[in-house]
C-alpha positions as CSV (number, residue, x, y, z in Angstrom):
1,M,-56.1,11.5,1.3
2,M,-54.3,11.8,-2.1
3,I,-52.0,14.4,-0.6
4,R,-51.0,12.2,2.2
5,N,-50.2,9.2,-0.1
6,Y,-48.2,11.5,-2.3
7,C,-46.1,12.7,0.7
8,Y,-45.4,9.2,1.9
9,G,-44.4,8.1,-1.6
10,F,-42.2,11.1,-1.9
11,S,-40.6,10.5,1.5
12,G,-39.9,6.9,0.5
13,I,-38.0,8.0,-2.5
14,I,-36.0,10.4,-0.6
15,I,-35.1,7.8,2.1
16,T,-34.2,5.3,-0.6
17,I,-31.8,7.9,-2.3
18,Y,-30.3,8.7,1.1
19,F,-29.5,5.1,1.9
20,S,-28.3,4.4,-1.5
21,L,-25.8,7.2,-1.2
22,L,-24.9,6.1,2.3
23,I,-24.1,2.5,1.2
24,H,-22.1,3.7,-1.8
25,T,-20.1,6.0,0.4
26,L,-19.4,3.3,3.0
27,A,-18.5,0.8,0.2
28,S,-16.0,3.3,-1.2
29,I,-14.2,3.9,2.1
30,T,-10.9,2.1,2.1
31,L,-11.4,-1.0,4.3
32,H,-8.8,-3.1,2.5
33,F,-5.9,-4.2,4.7
34,C,-2.5,-4.9,3.4
35,L,-2.4,-8.2,1.6
36,P,-0.9,-11.0,3.7
37,D,1.7,-12.0,1.2
38,Q,2.9,-8.3,0.9
39,R,2.9,-7.9,4.6
40,D,5.1,-11.0,4.9
41,A,7.5,-9.8,2.2
42,L,7.8,-6.5,4.1
43,L,8.6,-8.3,7.4
44,D,11.1,-10.4,5.7
45,F,12.6,-7.2,4.3
46,I,13.1,-5.9,7.8
47,G,15.5,-8.8,8.5
48,E,17.5,-8.3,5.3
49,F,19.0,-5.0,6.4
50,S,19.0,-2.5,9.1
51,I,16.1,-0.1,9.1
52,N,16.1,2.8,11.5
53,E,14.5,1.3,14.6
54,S,12.1,4.3,14.9
55,N,10.8,3.5,11.4
56,A,10.3,-0.2,11.9
57,S,8.9,-0.2,15.4
58,P,5.2,-0.4,14.3
59,W,6.0,-3.1,11.9
60,N,4.5,-6.4,13.2
61,I,2.3,-9.1,11.9
62,S,-0.7,-7.8,13.8
63,S,-0.8,-4.3,12.3
64,D,-1.9,-3.2,8.8
65,C,1.3,-2.7,6.7
66,C,-0.6,0.0,4.7
67,H,0.0,2.2,7.8
68,W,3.6,1.4,8.3
69,K,6.0,4.3,8.0
70,G,7.7,4.3,4.5
71,V,4.9,2.1,3.0
72,T,2.1,3.3,0.7
73,C,-0.8,1.0,-0.4
74,D,-3.4,1.3,-3.1
75,D,-6.6,2.8,-1.6
76,K,-8.9,0.4,-3.4
77,Y,-7.1,-3.0,-3.1
78,G,-4.5,-2.7,-0.3
79,Q,-1.6,-3.5,-2.5
80,V,1.8,-2.1,-1.6
81,I,2.5,0.4,-4.3
82,S,5.3,2.6,-2.8
83,T,8.2,2.2,-0.3
84,F,10.7,4.6,0.9
85,L,13.2,2.6,3.2
86,N,16.9,2.9,4.0
87,G,19.5,0.2,4.1
88,S,21.5,-2.1,1.9
89,L,19.7,-4.2,-0.5
90,K,20.3,-7.8,-1.3
91,T,20.0,-9.2,-4.8
92,S,17.3,-11.8,-3.7
93,S,15.5,-9.3,-1.5
94,S,11.9,-10.1,-0.5
95,L,11.1,-6.6,-1.7
96,F,11.0,-8.0,-5.2
97,R,7.9,-10.1,-4.2
98,L,5.9,-6.9,-4.0
99,Q,4.5,-7.3,-7.6
100,Y,2.2,-4.2,-7.4
101,L,5.0,-1.9,-6.5
102,L,4.7,1.4,-8.6
103,H,7.3,3.6,-6.8
104,L,10.5,2.3,-5.2
105,N,12.9,4.7,-3.4
106,L,16.2,3.2,-2.6
107,S,18.1,6.4,-2.2
108,E,20.4,6.8,0.9
109,N,20.9,3.1,0.8
110,N,24.7,2.9,0.1
111,L,24.0,0.6,-2.8
112,Q,27.1,-0.6,-4.6
113,G,27.5,-2.4,-7.9
114,E,25.0,-3.3,-10.6
115,I,21.2,-3.0,-10.2
116,P,19.9,-6.5,-9.3
117,S,18.2,-8.2,-12.2
118,S,15.3,-9.0,-9.8
119,V,14.2,-5.5,-10.2
120,G,12.7,-6.9,-13.5
121,N,10.2,-8.9,-11.4
122,L,8.5,-5.6,-10.5
123,S,6.8,-5.3,-13.9
124,R,4.5,-2.5,-12.8
125,L,7.3,-0.3,-11.5
126,L,7.1,3.3,-12.9
127,E,9.6,5.1,-10.7
128,L,12.9,3.8,-9.2
129,E,14.9,6.3,-7.1
130,L,18.4,5.1,-6.6
131,G,20.2,8.2,-5.3
132,I,24.0,7.8,-5.5
133,I,25.4,4.4,-6.5
134,I,29.0,3.6,-6.0
135,W,30.2,1.6,-9.2
């Protein structure tokens, strides 16, 4: 009898550990979608300049912007942290509403003149790639 109770107790511990690990694994899987305000800023961004149609074709309000071509999101929170987009950038671009942006690639954009002061709104920005700028 004692051996049987010991086996049941040990099995219960193993099952508890297994389910704890399973729950932890499932909780750590990225389920976060692009934040609505960041998705909207990116959708507004499309209207500001011409993006290659093949790059922007999956961009719509019903799809997760973290899966859009040229956009990278934080795995944990779903915040847009990196963009690589081609086109001409306006000083008041909606791109500057992406407050969690860490990397911004504006190379191949035919930018002219000064860097917009609005870039200062991107307080977390670590890397800004501009490529060639015509002064």
